[in-house]
C-alpha positions in Angstrom: 97.2 82.7 115.4 95.7 86.2 115.7 95.4 88.6 112.8 98.5 90.5 113.8 100.7 87.5 113.8 99.3 86.4 110.5 100.1 89.8 109.0 103.6 89.7 110.6 104.4 86.4 108.8 102.8 87.3 105.5 103.0 91.0 104.9 105.2 93.0 107.2 103.9 96.4 106.0 100.3 95.3 106.7 101.4 94.3 110.1 103.0 97.7 110.8 99.8 99.5 109.7 97.7 97.1 111.7 99.8 97.9 114.8 99.4 101.6 114.1 95.6 101.1 113.9 95.7 99.1 117.1 97.6 101.8 119.0 95.1 104.5 117.7 92.2 102.3 118.7 93.5 101.8 122.2 94.0 105.6 122.5 90.5 106.3 121.3 89.2 104.1 124.1 91.4 106.0 126.6 93.7 103.0 127.2 90.8 101.2 128.9 90.6 97.5 128.1 87.0 97.3 129.4 85.9 99.8 126.8 87.8 98.0 124.1 86.2 94.7 125.1 82.7 96.2 125.3 82.7 98.4 122.2 85.1 96.5 119.9 85.7 92.9 120.8 82.2 92.1 121.9 81.0 92.8 118.3 83.5 90.6 116.6 81.7 87.5 115.2 84.0 85.0 116.9 83.7 82.5 119.7 84.3 83.4 123.4 87.8 81.7 123.3 88.9 83.9 120.4 87.5 87.0 122.1 89.4 86.2 125.3 92.6 85.8 123.2 91.9 89.2 121.6 91.3 90.9 125.0 94.6 89.4 126.3 96.4 90.6 123.1 95.0 94.1 123.4 96.0 94.2 127.1 99.6 93.2 126.2 99.8 96.0 123.6 98.2 98.5 126.0 100.7 97.6 128.7 103.6 98.0 126.3 102.2 101.4 125.2 102.1 102.5 128.9 105.6 101.1 129.6 107.0 103.1 126.6 105.0 106.3 127.5 103.2 106.5 124.2 99.7 106.8 125.6 99.0 110.0 123.6 101.1 109.5 120.5 104.0 107.6 119.0 104.5 104.0 118.1 105.8 100.9 119.8 109.6 100.5 119.7 109.3 96.9 118.4 107.2 98.1 115.5 109.6 101.0 114.8 112.5 98.5 114.8 110.8 96.8 111.9 110.5 100.1 110.0 114.2 100.6 110.5 114.9 97.1 109.3 112.8 97.9 106.1 114.9 101.0 105.7 118.1 98.9 105.8 116.6 96.5 103.3 115.8 99.5 101.1 119.4 100.6 101.3 120.7 97.2 100.4 118.3 96.8 97.5 119.2 100.2 96.0 122.7 99.0 95.3 121.9 95.4 94.3 118.4 95.2 92.8 117.6 96.9 89.4 113.9 96.3 89.7 113.7 97.9 93.1 116.0 100.8 91.9 113.4 101.5 89.2 110.4 101.4 91.7 112.3 103.5 94.2 113.5 106.1 91.7 109.9 106.6 90.6 108.8 107.3 94.2 111.9 109.2 95.3 110.7 112.7 94.3 107.4 112.2 96.1 109.2 110.8 99.2 111.4 113.8 99.3 108.4 116.1 98.9 106.6 114.5 101.8 109.7 114.6 103.9 109.9 118.4 103.2 106.2 118.8 104.1 106.8 117.1 107.4 109.0 120.1 108.4 111.7 118.0 109.9 109.5 115.7 111.9 110.1 112.7 109.7 113.4 112.0 107.9 113.0 108.3 107.4 112.0 107.5 103.8 110.2 104.3 104.7 108.4 106.0 107.6 107.1 108.6 105.1 105.8 105.9 102.8 104.1 104.0 105.7 102.6 107.3 107.0 101.3 108.1 103.6 99.6 104.7 103.1 98.3 104.8 106.7 96.9 108.3 106.1 95.1 107.0 102.9 93.6 104.2 105.0 92.4 106.7 107.7 91.0 109.0 105.0 89.0 106.1 103.5 87.8 104.9 106.9 86.5 108.4 107.6 84.9 108.7 104.1 87.3 111.5 103.0 88.6 111.8 99.4 92.3 111.9 98.8 93.3 114.8 96.6 93.9 113.6 93.0 97.3 115.2 92.9 98.4 113.2 96.0 97.1 109.7 94.9 100.0 109.0 92.5 102.5 109.6 95.3 100.6 107.2 97.6 100.5 104.6 94.8 104.3 104.9 94.4 104.7 104.6 98.2 102.6 101.4 98.1 104.8 100.0 95.3 107.9 100.6 97.3 106.4 99.1 100.5 105.0 96.1 98.6 108.4 95.3 97.2 110.1 95.7 100.6 107.5 93.6 102.2 108.1 90.8 99.7 111.9 91.0 100.2 111.5 91.1 104.0 109.4 87.9 103.8 112.0 86.3 101.5 114.8 87.2 103.9 113.0 85.9 107.0 112.1 82.7 105.2 115.7 82.2 104.3 116.8 83.0 107.9 114.3 80.5 109.3 115.5 77.7 107.1 
């Protein structure tokens, strides 16, 4: 099982962020599997069989990106379908789960602020939370500091996403049994 499948089974939000990273990585290497193989996979401390599986996996993702016309920007439709599913779970929980209501109500003002800052580009509350957490990851990777006044909002987004990820896993476990 590759890392993406492991994340998909265990923490759906980590999976979404992993897929966003994968899409960005593929774009950085100009949608060229040879470059990805040479500059990324070659340096992973795994055996040849695992590396071949990774190359094949990246090729599948790359092909899907081309099919969907997201070579320059955007996200795979199957990943975005999961985001929409998380949004549906959020809506269900808001009317049935007091603990989630509390977590969400703490984050709601920041979510609305970030939606406003997106100037109409993003209206999905869960997408805003994911983008915020993904932006934090990118900032850390690039050695940049996150402004102190933004960090509490990102922590709140993380709390919302963690709870949703937990509930998503619970629902999928119940559906599988």
